Backbone as JSON Lines, residues from 0, in Angstrom:
{"i":0,"aa":"M","n":[111.61,371.35,82.45],"ca":[111.14,370.36,83.4],"c":[111.9,370.51,84.7]}
{"i":1,"aa":"A","n":[111.3,370.03,85.77],"ca":[111.89,370.15,87.09],"c":[111.59,368.88,87.9]}
{"i":2,"aa":"L","n":[112.4,368.67,88.9],"ca":[112.17,367.52,89.78],"c":[111.24,367.92,90.92]}
{"i":3,"aa":"F","n":[110.33,367.02,91.24],"ca":[109.43,367.21,92.38],"c":[109.41,365.92,93.19]}
{"i":4,"aa":"G","n":[109.37,366.09,94.51],"ca":[109.15,364.97,95.39],"c":[107.71,365.02,95.88]}
{"i":5,"aa":"V","n":[107.03,363.91,95.8],"ca":[105.69,363.79,96.35],"c":[105.82,362.92,97.59]}
{"i":6,"aa":"F","n":[105.58,363.53,98.73],"ca":[105.7,362.84,100.01],"c":[104.29,362.62,100.54]}
{"i":7,"aa":"S","n":[103.92,361.37,100.7],"ca":[102.56,361.06,101.16],"c":[102.63,360.23,102.43]}
{"i":8,"aa":"I","n":[101.66,360.48,103.28],"ca":[101.59,359.76,104.55],"c":[100.12,359.43,104.83]}
{"i":9,"aa":"H","n":[99.9,358.26,105.4],"ca":[98.56,357.84,105.76],"c":[98.57,357.21,107.15]}
{"i":10,"aa":"S","n":[97.41,357.08,107.73],"ca":[97.29,356.46,109.05],"c":[97.38,354.95,108.93]}
{"i":11,"aa":"P","n":[97.7,354.26,110.03],"ca":[97.71,352.79,109.99],"c":[96.35,352.22,109.58]}
{"i":12,"aa":"E","n":[95.27,352.88,109.97],"ca":[93.93,352.41,109.63],"c":[93.64,352.54,108.13]}
{"i":13,"aa":"A","n":[94.24,353.57,107.51],"ca":[94.04,353.79,106.07],"c":[95.06,353.04,105.22]}
{"i":14,"aa":"C","n":[96.05,352.44,105.86],"ca":[97.13,351.77,105.13],"c":[96.59,350.64,104.25]}
{"i":15,"aa":"P","n":[97.07,350.57,103.02],"ca":[96.66,349.46,102.16],"c":[96.93,348.08,102.77]}
{"i":16,"aa":"L","n":[97.89,348.0,103.67],"ca":[98.15,346.75,104.37],"c":[96.96,346.33,105.23]}
{"i":17,"aa":"N","n":[96.24,347.33,105.76],"ca":[95.15,347.08,106.71],"c":[93.76,347.41,106.17]}
{"i":18,"aa":"N","n":[93.68,348.08,105.04],"ca":[92.41,348.57,104.53],"c":[92.19,348.04,103.11]}
{"i":19,"aa":"H","n":[91.22,347.16,102.96],"ca":[90.98,346.5,101.68],"c":[90.67,347.49,100.55]}
{"i":20,"aa":"A","n":[89.79,348.45,100.79],"ca":[89.41,349.4,99.74],"c":[90.62,350.21,99.28]}
{"i":21,"aa":"N","n":[91.44,350.66,100.22],"ca":[92.63,351.43,99.86],"c":[93.69,350.56,99.19]}
{"i":22,"aa":"R","n":[93.74,349.28,99.55],"ca":[94.67,348.36,98.9],"c":[94.34,348.24,97.41]}
{"i":23,"aa":"L","n":[93.04,348.16,97.1],"ca":[92.63,348.08,95.7],"c":[93.03,349.32,94.92]}
{"i":24,"aa":"V","n":[92.9,350.49,95.55],"ca":[93.33,351.75,94.92],"c":[94.84,351.76,94.76]}
{"i":25,"aa":"A","n":[95.56,351.44,95.83],"ca":[97.03,351.52,95.84],"c":[97.67,350.59,94.81]}
{"i":26,"aa":"M","n":[97.1,349.43,94.61],"ca":[97.7,348.48,93.68],"c":[97.68,348.98,92.24]}
{"i":27,"aa":"K","n":[96.84,349.98,91.95],"ca":[96.72,350.48,90.59],"c":[97.34,351.86,90.4]}
{"i":28,"aa":"I","n":[97.86,352.47,91.46],"ca":[98.34,353.85,91.36],"c":[99.47,354.0,90.35]}
{"i":29,"aa":"L","n":[100.51,353.19,90.43],"ca":[101.64,353.34,89.51],"c":[101.2,353.1,88.06]}
{"i":30,"aa":"E","n":[100.37,352.1,87.84],"ca":[99.86,351.84,86.5],"c":[99.08,353.05,85.97]}
{"i":31,"aa":"K","n":[98.24,353.63,86.82],"ca":[97.47,354.81,86.42],"c":[98.39,356.0,86.16]}
{"i":32,"aa":"M","n":[99.41,356.17,87.01],"ca":[100.35,357.27,86.81],"c":[101.02,357.15,85.45]}
{"i":33,"aa":"N","n":[101.46,355.96,85.1],"ca":[102.1,355.75,83.8],"c":[101.13,356.02,82.65]}
{"i":34,"aa":"H","n":[99.86,355.72,82.87],"ca":[98.85,355.91,81.83],"c":[98.52,357.4,81.6]}
{"i":35,"aa":"V","n":[98.51,358.22,82.66],"ca":[98.08,359.62,82.54],"c":[99.22,360.63,82.6]}
{"i":36,"aa":"K","n":[100.45,360.18,82.72],"ca":[101.55,361.12,82.93],"c":[101.68,362.15,81.81]}
{"i":37,"aa":"K","n":[101.47,361.77,80.57],"ca":[101.56,362.74,79.47],"c":[100.48,363.81,79.58]}
{"i":38,"aa":"K","n":[99.29,363.4,79.98],"ca":[98.17,364.33,80.16],"c":[98.54,365.45,81.13]}
{"i":39,"aa":"Y","n":[99.33,365.11,82.15],"ca":[99.72,366.08,83.18],"c":[101.15,366.59,83.0]}
{"i":40,"aa":"R","n":[101.7,366.41,81.82],"ca":[103.03,366.9,81.46],"c":[104.12,366.38,82.41]}
{"i":41,"aa":"I","n":[103.99,365.12,82.8],"ca":[105.0,364.46,83.61],"c":[105.95,363.78,82.63]}
{"i":42,"aa":"K","n":[107.19,364.22,82.61],"ca":[108.17,363.65,81.68],"c":[108.57,362.24,82.1]}
{"i":43,"aa":"E","n":[108.8,362.07,83.4],"ca":[109.31,360.78,83.87],"c":[108.97,360.58,85.34]}
{"i":44,"aa":"I","n":[108.63,359.34,85.67],"ca":[108.51,358.94,87.07],"c":[109.85,358.33,87.42]}
{"i":45,"aa":"R","n":[110.65,359.06,88.17],"ca":[112.02,358.61,88.46],"c":[112.07,357.54,89.54]}
{"i":46,"aa":"G","n":[111.09,357.52,90.4],"ca":[111.07,356.51,91.45],"c":[109.79,356.58,92.25]}
{"i":47,"aa":"F","n":[109.36,355.43,92.74],"ca":[108.17,355.35,93.6],"c":[108.54,354.39,94.72]}
{"i":48,"aa":"Y","n":[108.65,354.92,95.91],"ca":[109.15,354.13,97.05],"c":[108.11,354.09,98.16]}
{"i":49,"aa":"A","n":[108.15,353.03,98.94],"ca":[107.24,352.88,100.08],"c":[108.04,352.51,101.32]}
{"i":50,"aa":"S","n":[107.66,353.12,102.41],"ca":[108.15,352.73,103.71],"c":[106.94,352.21,104.47]}
{"i":51,"aa":"V","n":[106.75,350.9,104.41],"ca":[105.5,350.28,104.83],"c":[105.15,350.58,106.28]}
{"i":52,"aa":"L","n":[106.06,350.37,107.2],"ca":[105.73,350.55,108.61],"c":[105.68,352.01,109.05]}
{"i":53,"aa":"E","n":[106.21,352.89,108.22],"ca":[106.1,354.33,108.51],"c":[104.89,354.92,107.8]}
{"i":54,"aa":"H","n":[104.22,354.11,106.99],"ca":[103.0,354.51,106.28],"c":[103.26,355.72,105.38]}
{"i":55,"aa":"Q","n":[104.32,355.61,104.59],"ca":[104.71,356.7,103.71],"c":[105.06,356.19,102.31]}
{"i":56,"aa":"F","n":[104.74,357.02,101.34],"ca":[105.2,356.82,99.96],"c":[106.02,358.04,99.59]}
{"i":57,"aa":"V","n":[107.06,357.84,98.79],"ca":[107.86,358.93,98.24],"c":[107.96,358.68,96.73]}
{"i":58,"aa":"I","n":[107.56,359.69,95.97],"ca":[107.6,359.59,94.51],"c":[108.45,360.74,93.99]}
{"i":59,"aa":"I","n":[109.37,360.43,93.1],"ca":[110.21,361.45,92.47],"c":[109.78,361.56,91.01]}
{"i":60,"aa":"L","n":[109.4,362.78,90.61],"ca":[108.89,363.02,89.27],"c":[109.66,364.12,88.58]}
{"i":61,"aa":"D","n":[109.8,363.99,87.28],"ca":[110.3,365.07,86.43],"c":[109.06,365.64,85.76]}
{"i":62,"aa":"A","n":[108.67,366.85,86.15],"ca":[107.39,367.4,85.71],"c":[107.5,368.88,85.35]}
{"i":63,"aa":"R","n":[106.46,369.38,84.74],"ca":[106.42,370.79,84.32],"c":[106.25,371.71,85.52]}
{"i":64,"aa":"D","n":[105.25,371.43,86.36],"ca":[105.05,372.25,87.55],"c":[104.25,371.5,88.61]}
{"i":65,"aa":"A","n":[104.23,372.05,89.8],"ca":[103.59,371.39,90.94],"c":[102.08,371.25,90.75]}
{"i":66,"aa":"H","n":[101.47,372.17,90.03],"ca":[100.02,372.08,89.81],"c":[99.66,370.86,88.97]}
{"i":67,"aa":"D","n":[100.49,370.55,87.98],"ca":[100.26,369.34,87.18],"c":[100.42,368.09,88.04]}
{"i":68,"aa":"V","n":[101.42,368.1,88.9],"ca":[101.63,366.96,89.81],"c":[100.43,366.81,90.73]}
{"i":69,"aa":"E","n":[99.96,367.92,91.27],"ca":[98.79,367.9,92.15],"c":[97.57,367.28,91.45]}
{"i":70,"aa":"K","n":[97.3,367.72,90.24],"ca":[96.16,367.2,89.49],"c":[96.31,365.7,89.22]}
{"i":71,"aa":"M","n":[97.53,365.28,88.92],"ca":[97.74,363.86,88.63],"c":[97.52,362.99,89.86]}
{"i":72,"aa":"V","n":[98.07,363.39,91.02],"ca":[97.92,362.53,92.21],"c":[96.47,362.44,92.65]}
{"i":73,"aa":"I","n":[95.69,363.5,92.39],"ca":[94.26,363.43,92.67],"c":[93.6,362.45,91.7]}
{"i":74,"aa":"D","n":[93.92,362.58,90.42],"ca":[93.32,361.74,89.38],"c":[93.58,360.25,89.61]}
{"i":75,"aa":"V","n":[94.8,359.89,90.02],"ca":[95.13,358.46,90.17],"c":[94.69,357.87,91.51]}
{"i":76,"aa":"G","n":[94.17,358.7,92.42],"ca":[93.64,358.2,93.68],"c":[94.59,358.25,94.86]}
{"i":77,"aa":"L","n":[95.79,358.79,94.67],"ca":[96.74,358.83,95.78],"c":[96.23,359.69,96.93]}
{"i":78,"aa":"S","n":[95.48,360.73,96.61],"ca":[94.97,361.63,97.66],"c":[93.77,361.04,98.39]}
{"i":79,"aa":"K","n":[93.27,359.91,97.93],"ca":[92.09,359.3,98.56],"c":[92.36,358.91,100.01]}
{"i":80,"aa":"F","n":[93.58,358.46,100.3],"ca":[93.87,358.01,101.66],"c":[95.2,358.53,102.2]}
{"i":81,"aa":"N","n":[95.78,359.52,101.53],"ca":[97.06,360.09,101.94],"c":[96.99,361.6,102.08]}
{"i":82,"aa":"T","n":[97.77,362.12,103.0],"ca":[98.06,363.54,103.04],"c":[99.32,363.72,102.22]}
{"i":83,"aa":"L","n":[99.32,364.71,101.32],"ca":[100.41,364.84,100.36],"c":[101.12,366.18,100.5]}
{"i":84,"aa":"K","n":[102.42,366.13,100.24],"ca":[103.23,367.33,100.15],"c":[104.04,367.22,98.87]}
{"i":85,"aa":"I","n":[103.95,368.26,98.03],"ca":[104.68,368.29,96.76],"c":[105.78,369.33,96.89]}
{"i":86,"aa":"V","n":[107.03,368.87,96.73],"ca":[108.19,369.72,97.01],"c":[109.11,369.77,95.8]}
{"i":87,"aa":"P","n":[109.5,370.98,95.37],"ca":[110.5,371.05,94.3],"c":[111.85,370.55,94.82]}
{"i":88,"aa":"L","n":[112.57,369.83,93.97],"ca":[113.85,369.24,94.37],"c":[114.95,369.68,93.42]}
{"i":89,"aa":"N","n":[116.17,369.72,93.94],"ca":[117.37,369.96,93.14],"c":[118.35,368.83,93.41]}
{"i":90,"aa":"E","n":[119.11,368.47,92.39],"ca":[120.14,367.48,92.62],"c":[121.25,368.12,93.44]}
{"i":91,"aa":"F","n":[121.74,367.38,94.42],"ca":[122.71,367.93,95.36],"c":[123.97,368.44,94.65]}
{"i":92,"aa":"A","n":[124.41,367.76,93.61],"ca":[125.6,368.18,92.88],"c":[125.41,369.58,92.29]}
{"i":93,"aa":"Q","n":[124.2,369.89,91.84],"ca":[123.93,371.23,91.3],"c":[124.0,372.29,92.4]}
{"i":94,"aa":"I","n":[123.48,371.97,93.56],"ca":[123.5,372.91,94.67],"c":[124.94,373.2,95.11]}
{"i":95,"aa":"T","n":[125.76,372.16,95.16],"ca":[127.14,372.39,95.59],"c":[127.88,373.26,94.59]}
{"i":96,"aa":"Q","n":[127.54,373.17,93.31],"ca":[128.16,374.06,92.32],"c":[127.78,375.52,92.59]}
{"i":97,"aa":"V","n":[126.55,375.76,92.97],"ca":[126.12,377.11,93.34],"c":[126.92,377.59,94.55]}
{"i":98,"aa":"W","n":[127.05,376.73,95.54],"ca":[127.82,377.11,96.73],"c":[129.25,377.45,96.4]}
{"i":99,"aa":"K","n":[129.84,376.62,95.54],"ca":[131.23,376.89,95.14],"c":[131.35,378.25,94.48]}
{"i":100,"aa":"G","n":[130.38,378.62,93.65],"ca":[130.37,379.92,93.01],"c":[130.23,381.05,94.0]}
{"i":101,"aa":"M","n":[129.56,380.81,95.1],"ca":[129.39,381.84,96.13],"c":[130.69,382.09,96.88]}
{"i":102,"aa":"E","n":[131.59,381.12,96.87],"ca":[132.84,381.24,97.62],"c":[133.88,382.04,96.86]}
{"i":103,"aa":"K","n":[133.64,382.33,95.6],"ca":[134.62,383.07,94.81],"c":[134.57,384.55,95.07]}
């Protein structure tokens, strides 16, 4: 398993705060993610954060691969009103250990 960050951004017009149809979708996204995560080999949803006035969501997932994450965010409706970027992540402590090894 690996960590992935899902970074999503939407326009103010598409924001669930301002758009009724998207609000209905957004209110169910986390519930849907929890319901289908096994189907897409998502081990854990580590966090789901929103920056309301920046019109962004950030989701941290422990998943098998980016393609599974992509399929899941489409299935749950996140891509309906967001532009998405799926990025592999490493814990900073692990990276610093690699750096320390490079210094030897």
